[in-house]
SERO-4910 file (N, C-alpha, C, O; in steps of 0.05 Angstrom, whole numbers):
BEGIN
 pado doro    nc1    nc2    nc3   cac1   cac2   cac3    cc1    cc2    cc3    oc1    oc2    oc3
  Met    A     18    -21    -11     -5     -4      0     15     26     -5     36     24      8
  Thr    A     15     45    -15     29     66    -18     21     87      8     -2     91     15
  Gly    A     52    101     23     47    121     39     37    144     25     32    150      2
  Thr    A     34    160     53     21    187     43     39    208     53     46    209     76
  Leu    A     48    229     30     57    262     27     56    283     45     59    303     32
  Tyr    A     52    289     75     48    308     96     51    329     89     72    334    101
  Leu    A     45    350     76     62    386     79     53    391    105     31    388    114
  Cys    A     75    400    117     59    408    156     78    430    153    102    431    148
  Ala    A     55    450    156     64    478    156     82    475    191     80    456    206
  Thr    A     95    497    194    110    507    220    107    535    231     97    554    220
  Pro    A    118    534    254    116    573    256    131    582    240    143    566    225
  Ile    A    133    609    237    147    621    227    159    637    246    177    650    236
  Gly    A    155    641    270    166    652    302    153    646    327    163    639    348
  Asn    A    133    649    322    122    640    352    116    610    355    103    596    339
  Leu    A    123    605    371    117    565    371     86    557    372     76    536    363
  Asn    A     70    580    386     45    571    398     30    574    370      5    572    369
  Asp    A     43    577    348     31    576    332     31    548    314     21    549    291
  Met    A     41    525    323     41    506    318     15    491    319     10    481    341
  Thr    A     -1    487    303    -27    463    298    -26    438    315     -7    423    311
  Pro    A    -40    434    327    -41    406    352    -41    385    320    -22    369    315
  Arg    A    -65    389    299    -59    359    283    -31    367    265    -34    360    241
  Val    A    -10    378    270     13    374    252     34    363    267     55    353    257
  Ile    A     29    364    295     39    356    326     39    328    321     58    312    324
  Asp    A     15    322    311      9    292    319     13    276    296     17    252    296
  Thr    A     12    294    271     15    286    244     49    284    254     53    261    260
  Leu    A     66    295    256     99    292    261    105    260    284    123    244    284
  Lys    A     89    262    295     96    240    316     87    216    306    102    197    313
  Glu    A     61    208    287     57    187    283     64    173    242     61    152    231
  Val    A     75    200    234     89    192    214    117    165    214    124    157    236
  Asp    A    131    153    191    143    140    192    169    162    197    175    161    220
  Phe    A    183    178    185    203    190    189    187    223    174    167    222    160
  Ile    A    199    247    179    200    267    179    240    274    154    264    267    156
  Ala    A    215    299    127    240    303    108    246    325    125    230    328    144
  Ala    A    264    341    125    267    362    138    286    382    119    297    371    100
  Glu    A    289    410    124    302    431    100    321    433    119    341    439    106
  Asp    A    327    431    141    354    435    161    341    423    189    323    430    204
  Thr    A    360    398    187    350    388    211    368    396    237    358    388    258
  Arg    A    385    405    238    391    431    263    374    435    274    366    425    295
  Asn    A    365    455    259    338    473    257    321    464    271    315    472    294
  Ser    A    307    442    256    288    431    270    285    412    288    266    407    303
  Ile    A    303    402    287    309    390    321    297    394    339    282    379    351
  Lys    A    305    431    345    297    440    369    267    439    373    256    430    393
  Leu    A    252    451    342    220    444    343    221    418    357    215    418    381
  Leu    A    228    395    343    216    369    349    217    367    381    200    359    396
  Asn    A    242    377    386    240    372    423    227    386    440    219    380    462
  His    A    224    407    425    196    423    445    170    413    448    154    418    466
  Phe    A    168    399    430    153    395    424    139    357    423    120    345    415
  Glu    A    166    350    438    179    319    449    166    309    423    145    299    430
  Ile    A    168    308    399    168    291    379    189    271    373    208    284    365
  Lys    A    194    248    372    220    233    372    226    218    344    245    203    339
  Thr    A    194    229    322    200    208    294    231    222    287    239    245    291
  Ser    A    245    198    275    275    211    252    267    233    231    249    243    218
  Met    A    289    234    236    296    258    208    311    260    181    335    262    185
  Thr    A    304    261    154    318    265    143    326    288    129    339    280    149
  Ser    A    332    304    118    343    319     98    346    325     74    359    314     57
  Tyr    A    331    348     73    302    353     38    316    380     26    302    399     33
  His    A    329    385     16    338    419     17    347    419    -16    350    400    -32
  Glu    A    350    452    -19    356    459    -42    378    450    -50    386    466    -68
  Tyr    A    397    430    -46    415    420    -55    422    389    -65    439    381    -81
  Asn    A    403    376    -52    399    353    -62    368    353    -70    358    331    -68
  Lys    A    353    370    -78    324    357    -72    313    337   -104    292    323   -107
  Val    A    330    341   -119    315    315   -140    329    293   -127    315    274   -120
  Glu    A    350    291   -124    358    258   -118    338    251    -90    319    235    -89
  Lys    A    347    265    -71    336    264    -45    296    252    -53    284    233    -45
  Ala    A    283    281    -78    261    268    -76    258    239    -90    241    225    -79
  Lys    A    271    229   -111    275    206   -124    270    185    -97    254    166    -97
  Tyr    A    289    194    -72    293    173    -53    264    167    -42    253    145    -43
  Leu    A    253    195    -28    226    197    -12    205    184    -23    189    170    -11
  Thr    A    206    190    -58    181    175    -68    180    154    -72    159    142    -77
  Glu    A    211    139    -71    208    108    -70    197     99    -42    181     80    -40
  Gln    A    205    112    -21    201    103     -3    172    104      8    163     89     26
  Leu    A    156    129     -9    124    127     -2    110    111    -21     85    109    -23
  Leu    A    129    100    -36    117     70    -57    114     56    -38     93     46    -31
  Asn    A    133     52    -30    136     20     -5    131     27     11    144     18     31
  Gly    A    108     48     15     79     53     46     88     64     65     74     66     85
  Lys    A    116     76     64    123     96     93    106    119     92     94    125     71
  Asn    A    102    132    114     78    154    105    101    182    111    103    184    136
  Val    A    114    198    103    133    221    104    125    250    106    118    261     85
  Ala    A    125    268    136    117    284    131    148    308    127    171    306    134
  Leu    A    133    330    113    163    351    101    153    364    114    129    362    119
  Ile    A    171    384    124    173    411    142    194    428    125    211    424    107
  Thr    A    183    450    138    215    468    124    225    484    154    216    479    176
  Asp    A    248    508    146    254    518    168    236    527    177    234    524    201
  Ala    A    211    542    161    196    562    172    173    566    157    180    578    136
  Gly    A    145    561    158    119    563    141    114    537    131    115    516    143
  Thr    A    106    541    104     81    517     87    106    507     62    115    523     46
  Pro    A    113    481     64    129    471     42    133    477     25    138    497     38
  Ala    A    137    485     -2    135    479    -29    123    513    -34    112    518    -55
  Ile    A    127    535    -13    121    561    -20    154    567    -26    167    562     -6
  Ser    A    170    577    -48    189    589    -45    219    574    -27    233    585    -10
  Asp    A    221    548    -36    211    516    -25    221    495    -40    206    494    -59
  Pro    A    242    475    -42    243    452    -50    230    434    -57    232    419    -77
  Gly    A    205    437    -31    175    419    -32    168    418    -47    163    394    -46
  Glu    A    160    424    -66    152    428    -98    154    404   -119    138    392   -133
  Val    A    191    403   -114    193    384   -130    182    356   -120    166    339   -128
  Leu    A    195    358   -105    177    325    -83    145    326    -89    136    305    -99
  Val    A    129    344    -86    109    348    -89     97    345   -119     73    342   -123
  Ala    A    113    346   -135    112    345   -167    113    320   -173     96    307   -185
  Met    A    142    310   -160    139    277   -167    129    258   -156    134    235   -164
  Cys    A    114    263   -135     95    249   -123     72    249   -134     59    228   -134
  Gln    A     62    278   -149     34    272   -162     28    258   -185      7    247   -191
  Glu    A     69    264   -206     67    241   -227     66    223   -217     50    212   -233
  Ala    A     73    199   -191     75    173   -182     55    165   -187     49    144   -198
  Gly    A     36    192   -171      5    171   -169      0    166   -124    -16    153   -111
  Ile    A     22    185   -118     25    183    -90      8    202    -74     12    225    -83
  Pro    A    -13    203    -50    -35    217    -35     -8    233    -30     15    227    -25
  Val    A    -21    256    -36     -5    282    -17    -24    301     -7    -38    314    -23
  Thr    A    -28    306     21    -37    328     41    -28    345     45     -4    343     50
  Ser    A    -41    378     47    -33    389     69    -40    406     92    -62    417     93
  Leu    A    -28    408    107    -37    413    136    -28    444    137     -6    453    142
  Pro    A    -57    459    131    -52    485    140    -33    492    154    -16    475    157
  Gly    A    -29    522    169    -21    536    184     -6    561    170    -18    576    154
  Cys    A     24    566    179     36    597    179     50    592    155     65    574    149
  Cys    A     39    621    136     52    623    114     57    654    116     40    672    118
  Ala    A     84    657    114     97    685    114     84    703     98     83    726    107
  Leu    A     75    700     78     62    719     54     35    722     56     26    739     41
  Ile    A     17    710     70      0    719     72     -1    732     98    -15    753     98
  Thr    A     10    726    117     14    741    145     18    768    139      5    784    153
  Ala    A     31    775    125     45    804    108     31    811     96     32    836     93
  Leu    A     12    799     83     -4    813     59    -27    826     82    -33    850     83
  Thr    A    -37    809     97    -64    818    105    -52    844    128    -67    863    131
  Leu    A    -31    844    140    -17    862    158    -16    893    136    -21    916    143
  Ser    A    -10    885    111      1    912    102    -11    933     89      3    946     74
  Gly    A    -49    942     94    -67    955     83    -58    960     68    -52    983     63
  Leu    A    -53    938     52    -56    947     16    -78    929      0    -92    912     11
  Ser    A    -79    935    -24   -100    909    -29    -95    883    -35    -79    875    -51
  Thr    A   -116    863    -14   -115    839    -12   -136    823    -37   -138    799    -42
  Arg    A   -145    836    -45   -169    825    -63   -159    812    -92   -175    797   -104
  Arg    A   -138    817   -102   -112    816   -128    -89    818   -113    -81    837    -99
  Phe    A    -77    794   -119    -44    793   -111    -32    768   -128    -43    749   -140
  Cys    A     -1    778   -124     14    760   -126     41    757   -118     52    777   -109
  Phe    A     58    730   -120     67    721   -102     99    719   -118    102    696   -126
  Glu    A    117    732   -123    139    734   -126    169    715   -119    189    707   -131
  Gly    A    156    713    -87    183    691    -67    207    721    -71    201    744    -67
  Phe    A    237    711    -79    249    723    -81    261    729   -107    253    714   -124
  Leu    A    278    748   -116    274    764   -141    298    741   -149    312    728   -133
  Pro    A    297    739   -179    326    713   -183    350    731   -182    350    755   -181
  Ser    A    367    717   -182    397    734   -172    415    729   -205    439    734   -209
  Asp    A    398    719   -223    423    716   -248    401    745   -258    377    748   -258
  Lys    A    430    766   -268    414    794   -283    394    791   -305    373    801   -299
  Lys    A    395    776   -333    382    777   -347    351    776   -334    333    792   -337
  Glu    A    352    749   -318    321    734   -308    310    756   -296    287    764   -303
  Lys    A    325    772   -273    321    789   -261    309    817   -273    289    829   -264
  Lys    A    320    823   -290    310    848   -309    290    841   -318    273    859   -319
  Phe    A    282    813   -329    261    800   -346    236    809   -320    223    830   -320
  Val    A    235    790   -301    207    798   -274    206    823   -265    187    827   -250
  Leu    A    227    849   -270    227    870   -252    209    881   -282    190    896   -278
  Glu    A    214    875   -304    196    879   -329    163    891   -331    148    910   -337
  Glu    A    165    856   -319    138    853   -319    120    858   -297     95    858   -297
  Leu    A    137    862   -278    129    869   -240    116    904   -245     99    914   -231
  Lys    A    129    919   -273    126    945   -271    100    953   -283     92    976   -281
  Ala    A     84    928   -300     59    930   -313     36    907   -292     17    896   -302
  Glu    A     43    904   -266     28    885   -251     12    909   -233     18    931   -222
  Thr    A    -14    891   -237    -30    915   -226    -50    908   -203    -69    922   -192
  Arg    A    -37    875   -197    -51    865   -165    -20    877   -147      2    887   -155
  Thr    A    -32    869   -121    -10    874   -108     12    845    -99     10    822    -90
  Ile    A     32    864   -107     62    835    -97     77    843    -85     90    863    -82
  Ile    A     73    812    -72     95    801    -52    116    790    -69    117    778    -91
  Leu    A    137    801    -45    168    788    -54    186    783    -14    184    794      8
  Tyr    A    197    766    -24    215    749      8    241    773     -2    241    784    -24
  Glu    A    265    777     21    285    790     15    305    787     41    295    798     61
  Ala    A    327    777     45    351    775     65    352    807     76    349    828     63
  Pro    A    356    806     91    376    834    102    391    841     92    394    865     95
  His    A    412    827     72    433    844     67    433    844     37    455    846     26
  His    A    410    841     23    403    856      4    381    866     -5    371    864    -28
  Leu    A    369    881     21    345    888     22    342    919      9    321    927     -1
  Lys    A    367    937      9    363    954      6    379    960    -32    376    982    -42
  Arg    A    394    937    -46    386    936    -65    363    930    -79    352    944    -96
  Thr    A    354    906    -71    327    902    -77    305    929    -81    292    930   -102
  Leu    A    302    947    -64    292    967    -60    294    988    -78    274    999    -86
  Gln    A    323    997    -87    326   1008   -104    327    994   -141    330   1008   -161
  Glu    A    326    967   -142    324    954   -158    294    956   -170    289    954   -194
  Leu    A    271    962   -147    238    956   -148    233    980   -160    219    981   -180
  Tyr    A    244   1008   -147    248   1037   -149    249   1039   -173    228   1044   -185
  Asp    A    278   1034   -194    281   1044   -206    257   1019   -237    257   1024   -261
  Ala    A    247   1006   -229    235    997   -244    201   1000   -245    186    997   -264
  Val    A    195   1006   -224    160   1006   -220    164   1040   -214    141   1049   -214
  Gly    A    180   1061   -209    177   1090   -194    166   1091   -164    172   1073   -149
  Gln    A    156   1106   -159    139   1110   -135    120   1086   -132    107   1072   -148
  Arg    A    123   1085   -112     87   1067    -97     97   1056    -75    120   1050    -73
  Lys    A     71   1053    -49     73   1044    -35     76   1013    -24     64    992    -31
  Ile    A     96   1016     -4    101    984      2     99    986     37    102   1003     55
  Thr    A     95    963     35    103    949     74    114    936     73    112    915     61
  Leu    A    139    948     95    160    918     97    150    906    126    139    915    146
  Cys    A    158    883    117    142    871    151    169    844    159    176    824    146
  Arg    A    176    855    181    199    832    189    198    816    213    176    815    224
  Glu    A    214    807    222    204    784    245    181    782    259    176    789    282
  Leu    A    163    768    236    130    762    235    126    750    248    139    730    243
  Thr    A    110    747    274     96    737    291    117    733    322    113    720    342
  Lys    A    140    749    314    162    752    336    167    772    350    166    794    339
  Lys    A    174    768    387    179    790    395    183    818    386    173    838    397
  Phe    A    202    821    361    208    845    353    193    856    329    201    877    318
  Glu    A    168    842    320    154    840    300    146    877    282    130    896    288
  Thr    A    161    874    265    152    916    255    135    905    231    138    883    219
  Val    A    122    921    227    100    925    200    115    951    200    124    959    222
  Phe    A    119    969    172    125    993    161    115    993    137    126    988    116
  Pro    A     88   1002    143     79   1015    109     93   1048    106     97   1067    121
  Thr    A     96   1045     86    117   1076     75    119   1081     49     96   1087     43
  Thr    A    131   1083     29    141   1089     -5    166   1078    -15    186   1086     -2
  Leu    A    170   1062    -35    195   1059    -45    220   1077    -39    241   1069    -31
  Glu    A    214   1106    -44    227   1123    -36    240   1133    -13    263   1140     -8
  Gln    A    208   1130      8    219   1138     38    238   1109     54    254   1106     73
  Ala    A    224   1092     32    236   1057     53    272   1064     42    290   1056     57
  Leu    A    277   1076     23    309   1071      9    322   1091     40    336   1084     59
  Asp    A    310   1116     35    322   1147     52    323   1128     76    346   1121     82
  Tyr    A    303   1118     92    304   1105    119    326   1086    120    344   1086    136
  Tyr    A    323   1067    100    344   1048    103    380   1064     93    400   1050     95
  Glu    A    380   1079     87    404   1095     81    420   1094    117    440   1081    122
  Glu    A    411   1103    128    408   1103    168    400   1091    175    400   1095    199
  Asn    A    384   1064    167    389   1048    192    390   1023    175    379   1019    153
  Glu    A    403   1007    187    403    979    181    384    958    178    368    951    196
  Pro    A    388    948    150    369    925    160    371    898    177    391    883    178
  Lys    A    350    895    190    357    867    201    329    844    208    308    850    219
  Gly    A    337    818    198    320    804    208    310    794    166    320    802    145
  Glu    A    288    775    173    278    762    142    264    785    131    265    799    151
  Tyr    A    253    799    115    233    811     99    213    801     86    218    784     68
  Val    A    189    809     90    169    805     72    155    831     58    137    843     71
  Leu    A    164    842     29    156    863     14    137    853      6    136    830     -3
  Val    A    110    876      9     75    878      1     79    908    -13     74    930     -3
  Leu    A     89    904    -34     80    929    -60     62    928    -78     57    910    -94
  Glu    A     47    958    -73     30    960    -82     30    959   -125     49    963   -140
  Gly    A     10    954   -131      3    947   -151      9    965   -171     20    985   -162
  Lys    A      6    966   -204      3   1001   -219    -26   1004   -227    -38    987   -240
  Ser    A    -39   1029   -217    -55   1032   -215    -66   1038   -236    -53   1051   -252
  Arg    A    -99   1028   -244   -112   1043   -270    -99   1075   -276    -87   1079   -297
  Glu    A   -102   1087   -265    -93   1117   -266    -69   1119   -279    -67   1135   -298
  Glu    A    -44   1100   -271    -27   1104   -287    -21   1081   -305      1   1077   -316
  Met    A    -39   1070   -307    -39   1047   -347    -49   1077   -362    -36   1087   -380
  Lys    A    -70   1086   -354    -85   1107   -373    -63   1127   -380    -55   1134   -402
  Gln    A    -55   1136   -354    -33   1159   -370     -8   1144   -379      8   1157   -391
  Asp    A     -5   1121   -375     31   1111   -396      4   1110   -429     13   1114   -452
  Glu    A    -24   1106   -424    -31   1100   -451    -28   1126   -464    -11   1130   -481
  Arg    A    -45   1142   -455    -36   1171   -463    -10   1184   -482     -7   1196   -503
  Ala    A      5   1173   -463     27   1186   -465     48   1175   -491     67   1184   -504
  Lys    A     34   1154   -490     39   1127   -518     25   1146   -537     44   1156   -549
  Trp    A      3   1157   -546    -18   1155   -566     -2   1199   -560      6   1209   -581
  Glu    A     -1   1212   -542     13   1240   -549     43   1236   -563     53   1257   -573
  Glu    A     58   1212   -565     77   1216   -588     79   1217   -621     97   1221   -637
  Met    A     41   1210   -624     39   1221   -646     25   1235   -648      6   1234   -632
  Ser    A     26   1254   -668     21   1278   -687    -18   1274   -673    -23   1253   -660
  Ile    A    -34   1290   -676    -60   1293   -679    -75   1282   -711    -93   1267   -718
  Glu    A    -61   1293   -719    -64   1277   -752    -55   1252   -754    -67   1237   -769
  Glu    A    -30   1242   -739    -23   1215   -743    -37   1196   -732    -41   1172   -737
  His    A    -49   1216   -707    -72   1195   -696    -96   1180   -708   -103   1157   -708
  Met    A   -110   1212   -721   -131   1215   -731   -123   1192   -763   -135   1173   -774
  Ala    A   -102   1202   -766    -94   1168   -794   -107   1134   -790   -120   1118   -803
  Tyr    A    -92   1139   -762    -88   1107   -753   -113   1098   -752   -114   1074   -752
  Tyr    A   -137   1112   -750   -160   1104   -745   -179   1102   -769   -193   1082   -775
  Glu    A   -177   1129   -785   -176   1130   -811   -172   1105   -836   -184   1102   -857
  Glu    A   -150   1090   -823   -140   1084   -847   -158   1048   -842   -165   1034   -861
  Gln    A   -161   1044   -827   -185   1018   -818   -209   1025   -823   -226   1012   -811
  Gly    A   -216   1043   -839   -237   1049   -846   -262   1063   -834   -286   1064   -839
  Ile    A   -242   1073   -814   -271   1084   -789   -275   1116   -801   -255   1129   -808
  Asp    A   -302   1130   -803   -306   1155   -806   -298   1170   -780   -297   1168   -755
  Arg    A   -293   1187   -805   -273   1223   -793   -291   1230   -760   -278   1238   -740
  Lys    A   -319   1226   -759   -329   1232   -737   -320   1212   -715   -311   1224   -696
  Ser    A   -319   1189   -713   -325   1171   -706   -291   1170   -691   -288   1163   -667
  Ala    A   -265   1180   -711   -252   1170   -707   -243   1196   -694   -222   1195   -681
  Met    A   -260   1226   -696   -246   1247   -682   -260   1239   -642   -252   1251   -622
  Lys    A   -274   1223   -643   -284   1209   -613   -269   1204   -606   -257   1215   -588
  Met    A   -259   1178   -621   -241   1158   -616   -214   1172   -608   -201   1160   -590
  Val    A   -203   1194   -618   -173   1212   -610   -172   1218   -589   -152   1215   -576
  Ala    A   -192   1228   -581   -201   1249   -559   -207   1226   -536   -197   1236   -516
  Ala    A   -213   1210   -532   -214   1189   -519   -183   1184   -515   -176   1206   -506
  Asp    A   -164   1171   -515   -144   1158   -525   -128   1189   -516   -104   1184   -512
  Arg    A   -133   1209   -513   -115   1226   -503   -126   1250   -479   -115   1270   -471
  Gly    A   -153   1236   -470   -162   1255   -441   -166   1273   -453   -149   1289   -444
  Val    A   -181   1288   -475   -184   1306   -481   -212   1304   -494   -221   1285   -506
  Gly    A   -229   1334   -488   -256   1339   -507   -254   1333   -539   -236   1347   -549
  Lys    A   -266   1319   -556   -273   1325   -580   -273   1351   -585   -250   1357   -579
  Arg    A   -282   1367   -591   -282   1396   -587   -256   1399   -599   -254   1404   -623
  Glu    A   -231   1396   -580   -210   1400   -580   -186   1385   -599   -163   1390   -604
  Ile    A   -205   1366   -606   -182   1351   -627   -201   1367   -655   -189   1373   -676
  Tyr    A   -222   1370   -652   -233   1381   -680   -222   1413   -688   -219   1422   -710
  Gln    A   -215   1429   -660   -198   1455   -658   -167   1451   -665   -153   1471   -664
  Ala    A   -157   1430   -672   -128   1430   -667   -131   1420   -700   -118   1427   -720
  Leu    A   -146   1407   -700   -148   1391   -745   -147   1426   -756   -132   1433   -774
  Leu    A   -162   1441   -745   -168   1463   -762   -144   1476   -765   -143   1496   -779
***
């Protein structure tokens, strides 16, 4: 009989956030795959969990996933945990989950802490639509591509960043998207939890004077509809009004309708277009 892979969310700071269901599962499985066994042993000891561990991390994620899949196919039940939060979110666990799905192994997720959701709810920014970028790529070309995509992103954007890269990342975001609201969350659920709603420009100024400390979740405002309209108008304004009119008339649109469309594109009244053409 095939075993089950349990994705077990662990606290991101406060140990009281560990759910009873996760504790029970970690005690009952055959073994636990942990991102860093040295870190996880402290968690297991705190909850008196005696289950044996094996390491599963970024540098062995493919080969170890094959081994874990074999164990699961042989009937072993395995729990996957990260250093903090929900496995498979910005985490090598996604490789193991994909491999298990392909092999027909049952996978279930035991919900709990997730830093990106915690930060989003604290941010004061729109929570209706959001996207998660995790850490920006280290490869320069790939990072440039991602930043270009974020420039046009209208949803709230969530990123992770380490303290020693924070200032560089804030500068790169500012260069890409300009002035936007941002909320910086650090040490979430811990004693010195900080939620800092500000703007990208003010954040850059602040961290010139104050050295970043702790792991950060950045919640960045998406591009507003007004910004999108302004960008669209700027694109049209690169044309002369005559060229703009020709653009529509060449598509078979009558002159009166074309004038109306040109006025709408430029955010002005139809009379202004009429006067300009005279």
